[in-house]
PDB file as gemmi writes it, atoms N, CA and C in Angstrom:
CRYST1    1.000    1.000    1.000  90.00  90.00  90.00 P 1                      
ATOM      1  N   MET A   1      96.676  93.902 101.182  1.00  0.00           N  
ATOM      2  CA  MET A   1      96.204  93.922 100.182  1.00  0.00           C  
ATOM      3  C   MET A   1      96.833  92.535  99.810  1.00  0.00           C  
ATOM      4  N   LYS A   2      95.270  91.830  99.184  1.00  0.00           N  
ATOM      5  CA  LYS A   2      95.728  90.594  98.711  1.00  0.00           C  
ATOM      6  C   LYS A   2      96.387  90.414  97.569  1.00  0.00           C  
ATOM      7  N   PRO A   3      98.182  89.371  97.298  1.00  0.00           N  
ATOM      8  CA  PRO A   3      98.529  89.630  96.384  1.00  0.00           C  
ATOM      9  C   PRO A   3      97.079  88.949  94.792  1.00  0.00           C  
ATOM     10  N   THR A   4      96.098  88.730  95.345  1.00  0.00           N  
ATOM     11  CA  THR A   4      95.405  88.367  93.878  1.00  0.00           C  
ATOM     12  C   THR A   4      94.999  89.694  93.736  1.00  0.00           C  
ATOM     13  N   GLN A   5      94.279  90.636  94.101  1.00  0.00           N  
ATOM     14  CA  GLN A   5      93.790  91.821  94.232  1.00  0.00           C  
ATOM     15  C   GLN A   5      94.823  92.597  93.611  1.00  0.00           C  
ATOM     16  N   ARG A   6      96.038  92.863  93.920  1.00  0.00           N  
ATOM     17  CA  ARG A   6      97.321  93.438  93.426  1.00  0.00           C  
ATOM     18  C   ARG A   6      97.685  93.094  91.640  1.00  0.00           C  
ATOM     19  N   ARG A   7      97.513  91.481  91.602  1.00  0.00           N  
ATOM     20  CA  ARG A   7      97.295  91.018  90.226  1.00  0.00           C  
ATOM     21  C   ARG A   7      96.145  91.792  88.984  1.00  0.00           C  
ATOM     22  N   ALA A   8      95.032  91.274  89.829  1.00  0.00           N  
ATOM     23  CA  ALA A   8      93.688  91.948  89.234  1.00  0.00           C  
ATOM     24  C   ALA A   8      93.698  93.501  88.741  1.00  0.00           C  
ATOM     25  N   ARG A   9      94.659  94.333  89.721  1.00  0.00           N  
ATOM     26  CA  ARG A   9      94.550  95.855  89.274  1.00  0.00           C  
ATOM     27  C   ARG A   9      95.504  96.165  88.035  1.00  0.00           C  
ATOM     28  N   LEU A  10      96.758  95.234  88.259  1.00  0.00           N  
ATOM     29  CA  LEU A  10      97.528  95.369  86.556  1.00  0.00           C  
ATOM     30  C   LEU A  10      96.807  95.039  85.672  1.00  0.00           C  
ATOM     31  N   ARG A  11      96.419  93.512  85.882  1.00  0.00           N  
ATOM     32  CA  ARG A  11      95.363  93.138  84.348  1.00  0.00           C  
ATOM     33  C   ARG A  11      94.738  94.196  83.926  1.00  0.00           C  
ATOM     34  N   ARG A  12      93.693  94.885  85.027  1.00  0.00           N  
ATOM     35  CA  ARG A  12      93.006  96.039  84.423  1.00  0.00           C  
ATOM     36  C   ARG A  12      93.968  97.120  83.526  1.00  0.00           C  
ATOM     37  N   ARG A  13      95.223  97.458  84.396  1.00  0.00           N  
ATOM     38  CA  ARG A  13      95.678  98.610  83.477  1.00  0.00           C  
ATOM     39  C   ARG A  13      96.417  98.293  82.410  1.00  0.00           C  
ATOM     40  N   THR A  14      96.847  96.919  81.638  1.00  0.00           N  
ATOM     41  CA  THR A  14      97.561  96.630  80.950  1.00  0.00           C  
ATOM     42  C   THR A  14      95.870  96.549  79.831  1.00  0.00           C  
ATOM     43  N   ARG A  15      95.115  96.381  80.173  1.00  0.00           N  
ATOM     44  CA  ARG A  15      93.764  95.819  79.028  1.00  0.00           C  
ATOM     45  C   ARG A  15      93.551  97.026  78.668  1.00  0.00           C  
ATOM     46  N   ARG A  16      93.406  98.440  79.396  1.00  0.00           N  
ATOM     47  CA  ARG A  16      93.141 100.168  78.989  1.00  0.00           C  
ATOM     48  C   ARG A  16      94.422 100.098  78.000  1.00  0.00           C  
ATOM     49  N   LYS A  17      95.658  99.858  77.993  1.00  0.00           N  
ATOM     50  CA  LYS A  17      96.577 100.061  77.247  1.00  0.00           C  
ATOM     51  C   LYS A  17      96.570  99.830  75.960  1.00  0.00           C  
ATOM     52  N   HIS A  18      95.817  98.345  76.136  1.00  0.00           N  
ATOM     53  CA  HIS A  18      95.589  97.758  75.047  1.00  0.00           C  
ATOM     54  C   HIS A  18      94.189  98.135  73.853  1.00  0.00           C  
ATOM     55  N   ARG A  19      93.482  98.639  74.799  1.00  0.00           N  
ATOM     56  CA  ARG A  19      92.393  99.468  74.065  1.00  0.00           C  
ATOM     57  C   ARG A  19      92.577 100.531  73.319  1.00  0.00           C  
ATOM     58  N   GLN A  20      93.459 101.202  74.046  1.00  0.00           N  
ATOM     59  CA  GLN A  20      93.842 102.659  73.459  1.00  0.00           C  
ATOM     60  C   GLN A  20      94.268 102.312  72.281  1.00  0.00           C  
ATOM     61  N   GLN A  21      95.322 101.598  72.355  1.00  0.00           N  
ATOM     62  CA  GLN A  21      96.350 101.104  71.097  1.00  0.00           C  
ATOM     63  C   GLN A  21      95.131  99.941  69.811  1.00  0.00           C  
ATOM     64  N   ALA A  22      94.335  99.657  69.700  1.00  0.00           N  
ATOM     65  CA  ALA A  22      93.237  99.600  69.509  1.00  0.00           C  
ATOM     66  C   ALA A  22      92.541 100.732  68.865  1.00  0.00           C  
ATOM     67  N   ARG A  23      92.413 101.534  69.735  1.00  0.00           N  
ATOM     68  CA  ARG A  23      91.105 103.090  69.262  1.00  0.00           C  
ATOM     69  C   ARG A  23      92.115 103.541  68.051  1.00  0.00           C  
ATOM     70  N   GLN A  24      93.832 103.796  68.749  1.00  0.00           N  
ATOM     71  CA  GLN A  24      94.750 104.564  67.752  1.00  0.00           C  
ATOM     72  C   GLN A  24      94.561 103.936  66.342  1.00  0.00           C  
ATOM     73  N   GLN A  25      94.647 102.682  65.697  1.00  0.00           N  
ATOM     74  CA  GLN A  25      94.245 102.095  64.710  1.00  0.00           C  
ATOM     75  C   GLN A  25      93.498 102.235  64.447  1.00  0.00           C  
ATOM     76  N   LEU A  26      92.125 102.061  65.063  1.00  0.00           N  
ATOM     77  CA  LEU A  26      90.852 102.445  64.572  1.00  0.00           C  
ATOM     78  C   LEU A  26      91.048 103.996  63.530  1.00  0.00           C  
ATOM     79  N   LYS A  27      91.829 104.683  64.407  1.00  0.00           N  
ATOM     80  CA  LYS A  27      91.675 106.298  63.782  1.00  0.00           C  
ATOM     81  C   LYS A  27      92.849 106.359  62.568  1.00  0.00           C  
ATOM     82  N   GLN A  28      93.614 105.558  62.934  1.00  0.00           N  
ATOM     83  CA  GLN A  28      94.701 105.081  61.363  1.00  0.00           C  
ATOM     84  C   GLN A  28      93.726 104.921  60.141  1.00  0.00           C  
ATOM     85  N   VAL A  29      92.698 104.269  60.218  1.00  0.00           N  
ATOM     86  CA  VAL A  29      92.356 103.065  59.540  1.00  0.00           C  
ATOM     87  C   VAL A  29      91.200 104.586  58.924  1.00  0.00           C  
ATOM     88  N   LYS A  30      90.500 105.385  59.854  1.00  0.00           N  
ATOM     89  CA  LYS A  30      89.372 106.056  59.700  1.00  0.00           C  
ATOM     90  C   LYS A  30      90.069 107.067  58.667  1.00  0.00           C  
ATOM     91  N   THR A  31      91.071 107.992  59.408  1.00  0.00           N  
ATOM     92  CA  THR A  31      92.185 108.674  58.480  1.00  0.00           C  
ATOM     93  C   THR A  31      92.467 108.397  56.807  1.00  0.00           C  
ATOM     94  N   GLN A  32      92.373 107.473  56.289  1.00  0.00           N  
ATOM     95  CA  GLN A  32      93.023 107.223  54.574  1.00  0.00           C  
ATOM     96  C   GLN A  32      91.517 107.470  54.513  1.00  0.00           C  
ATOM     97  N   PRO A  33      91.320 108.567  53.285  1.00  0.00           N  
ATOM     98  CA  PRO A  33      90.491 108.623  52.649  1.00  0.00           C  
ATOM     99  C   PRO A  33      90.574 107.654  51.111  1.00  0.00           C  
ATOM    100  N   GLU A  34      91.686 106.814  50.782  1.00  0.00           N  
ATOM    101  CA  GLU A  34      91.444 106.396  50.081  1.00  0.00           C  
ATOM    102  C   GLU A  34      91.151 105.201  50.071  1.00  0.00           C  
ATOM    103  N   SER A  35      90.607 104.549  51.376  1.00  0.00           N  
ATOM    104  CA  SER A  35      90.415 103.053  51.612  1.00  0.00           C  
ATOM    105  C   SER A  35      88.725 103.136  51.357  1.00  0.00           C  
ATOM    106  N   MET A  36      88.148 104.016  51.795  1.00  0.00           N  
ATOM    107  CA  MET A  36      87.032 104.591  51.667  1.00  0.00           C  
ATOM    108  C   MET A  36      86.460 104.166  50.033  1.00  0.00           C  
ATOM    109  N   GLN A  37      87.122 105.077  49.407  1.00  0.00           N  
ATOM    110  CA  GLN A  37      86.736 104.732  48.096  1.00  0.00           C  
ATOM    111  C   GLN A  37      87.010 103.780  47.394  1.00  0.00           C  
ATOM    112  N   ALA A  38      88.135 103.092  47.666  1.00  0.00           N  
ATOM    113  CA  ALA A  38      88.467 101.638  46.876  1.00  0.00           C  
ATOM    114  C   ALA A  38      87.263 100.646  47.497  1.00  0.00           C  
ATOM    115  N   ARG A  39      86.618 100.762  48.833  1.00  0.00           N  
ATOM    116  CA  ARG A  39      85.926  99.970  49.367  1.00  0.00           C  
ATOM    117  C   ARG A  39      84.327 100.253  48.370  1.00  0.00           C  
ATOM    118  N   GLN A  40      83.994 101.188  48.354  1.00  0.00           N  
ATOM    119  CA  GLN A  40      82.874 101.375  47.557  1.00  0.00           C  
ATOM    120  C   GLN A  40      82.699 101.180  45.862  1.00  0.00           C  
ATOM    121  N   ARG A  41      84.402 101.553  45.115  1.00  0.00           N  
ATOM    122  CA  ARG A  41      85.156 100.549  43.966  1.00  0.00           C  
ATOM    123  C   ARG A  41      84.517  98.911  44.160  1.00  0.00           C  
ATOM    124  N   ARG A  42      85.091  98.799  45.436  1.00  0.00           N  
ATOM    125  CA  ARG A  42      84.944  97.105  45.336  1.00  0.00           C  
ATOM    126  C   ARG A  42      83.495  96.589  45.561  1.00  0.00           C  
ATOM    127  N   ARG A  43      82.850  97.272  46.387  1.00  0.00           N  
ATOM    128  CA  ARG A  43      81.522  96.956  46.104  1.00  0.00           C  
ATOM    129  C   ARG A  43      80.723  97.067  44.976  1.00  0.00           C  
ATOM    130  N   ILE A  44      81.138  97.903  44.626  1.00  0.00           N  
ATOM    131  CA  ILE A  44      80.384  98.617  42.643  1.00  0.00           C  
ATOM    132  C   ILE A  44      81.258  96.859  41.907  1.00  0.00           C  
ATOM    133  N   ASN A  45      82.117  96.841  41.873  1.00  0.00           N  
ATOM    134  CA  ASN A  45      82.347  95.821  40.796  1.00  0.00           C  
ATOM    135  C   ASN A  45      81.820  94.291  41.522  1.00  0.00           C  
ATOM    136  N   LYS A  46      81.453  93.834  42.493  1.00  0.00           N  
ATOM    137  CA  LYS A  46      80.414  93.043  43.284  1.00  0.00           C  
ATOM    138  C   LYS A  46      79.391  92.511  41.891  1.00  0.00           C  
ATOM    139  N   PHE A  47      78.573  93.885  42.038  1.00  0.00           N  
ATOM    140  CA  PHE A  47      77.688  93.166  41.665  1.00  0.00           C  
ATOM    141  C   PHE A  47      77.512  93.992  39.749  1.00  0.00           C  
ATOM    142  N   CYS A  48      78.552  94.648  39.437  1.00  0.00           N  
ATOM    143  CA  CYS A  48      78.545  95.319  38.089  1.00  0.00           C  
ATOM    144  C   CYS A  48      79.987  95.512  37.576  1.00  0.00           C  
ATOM    145  N   SER A  49      80.519  94.797  36.609  1.00  0.00           N  
ATOM    146  CA  SER A  49      81.703  95.213  36.310  1.00  0.00           C  
ATOM    147  C   SER A  49      81.636  95.718  34.685  1.00  0.00           C  
ATOM    148  N   ARG A  50      82.472  96.884  34.798  1.00  0.00           N  
ATOM    149  CA  ARG A  50      82.449  97.920  33.390  1.00  0.00           C  
ATOM    150  C   ARG A  50      82.529  97.082  31.941  1.00  0.00           C  
ATOM    151  N   CYS A  51      81.848  97.477  31.181  1.00  0.00           N  
ATOM    152  CA  CYS A  51      82.118  96.570  29.813  1.00  0.00           C  
ATOM    153  C   CYS A  51      82.965  97.154  29.288  1.00  0.00           C  
ATOM    154  N   PRO A  52      84.161  97.077  28.827  1.00  0.00           N  
ATOM    155  CA  PRO A  52      85.220  96.965  28.541  1.00  0.00           C  
ATOM    156  C   PRO A  52      85.019  98.248  26.832  1.00  0.00           C  
ATOM    157  N   MET A  53      84.017  97.946  26.539  1.00  0.00           N  
ATOM    158  CA  MET A  53      83.889  98.842  24.848  1.00  0.00           C  
ATOM    159  C   MET A  53      83.071 100.025  25.332  1.00  0.00           C  
ATOM    160  N   CYS A  54      82.077 100.269  26.278  1.00  0.00           N  
ATOM    161  CA  CYS A  54      81.613 101.556  26.301  1.00  0.00           C  
ATOM    162  C   CYS A  54      81.524 101.936  27.212  1.00  0.00           C  
ATOM    163  N   GLY A  55      82.027 100.784  28.468  1.00  0.00           N  
ATOM    164  CA  GLY A  55      81.878 101.697  30.119  1.00  0.00           C  
ATOM    165  C   GLY A  55      80.891 101.415  30.710  1.00  0.00           C  
ATOM    166  N   TYR A  56      79.607 101.140  29.893  1.00  0.00           N  
ATOM    167  CA  TYR A  56      78.442 100.897  30.674  1.00  0.00           C  
ATOM    168  C   TYR A  56      78.789  99.630  31.725  1.00  0.00           C  
ATOM    169  N   ARG A  57      77.482  99.915  32.628  1.00  0.00           N  
ATOM    170  CA  ARG A  57      77.373  98.721  33.640  1.00  0.00           C  
ATOM    171  C   ARG A  57      76.847  97.441  33.197  1.00  0.00           C  
ATOM    172  N   LEU A  58      77.865  96.298  33.261  1.00  0.00           N  
ATOM    173  CA  LEU A  58      77.876  95.448  32.551  1.00  0.00           C  
ATOM    174  C   LEU A  58      76.141  94.327  33.224  1.00  0.00           C  
ATOM    175  N   MET A  59      75.832  95.245  34.157  1.00  0.00           N  
ATOM    176  CA  MET A  59      74.740  94.376  35.055  1.00  0.00           C  
ATOM    177  C   MET A  59      73.344  95.203  34.704  1.00  0.00           C  
ATOM    178  N   ILE A  60      73.607  95.982  34.045  1.00  0.00           N  
ATOM    179  CA  ILE A  60      72.460  96.714  33.241  1.00  0.00           C  
ATOM    180  C   ILE A  60      72.847  95.762  31.725  1.00  0.00           C  
ATOM    181  N   HIS A  61      73.223  96.041  31.082  1.00  0.00           N  
ATOM    182  CA  HIS A  61      73.149  95.388  29.620  1.00  0.00           C  
ATOM    183  C   HIS A  61      74.693  94.376  29.593  1.00  0.00           C  
ATOM    184  N   TRP A  62      73.883  93.241  28.928  1.00  0.00           N  
ATOM    185  CA  TRP A  62      75.253  92.420  28.594  1.00  0.00           C  
ATOM    186  C   TRP A  62      75.501  91.983  26.855  1.00  0.00           C  
ATOM    187  N   ILE A  63      77.111  92.326  27.087  1.00  0.00           N  
ATOM    188  CA  ILE A  63      77.650  92.259  25.215  1.00  0.00           C  
ATOM    189  C   ILE A  63      77.990  91.217  25.095  1.00  0.00           C  
TER     190      ILE A  63                                                      
END                                                                             
């Protein structure tokens, strides 16, 4: 076995480990239900902020 082949095999093993860590982080992000609501709220606030007096969306009527 050539030393270059051995090095390639080691590199492959470490790459798989990094991918597993990334997948675990993704799973942690998915399991937070609050982040989904916050994302929806941010999307709503981007194109319509609520009127402070009546709570109606300012996108539909400006006061």
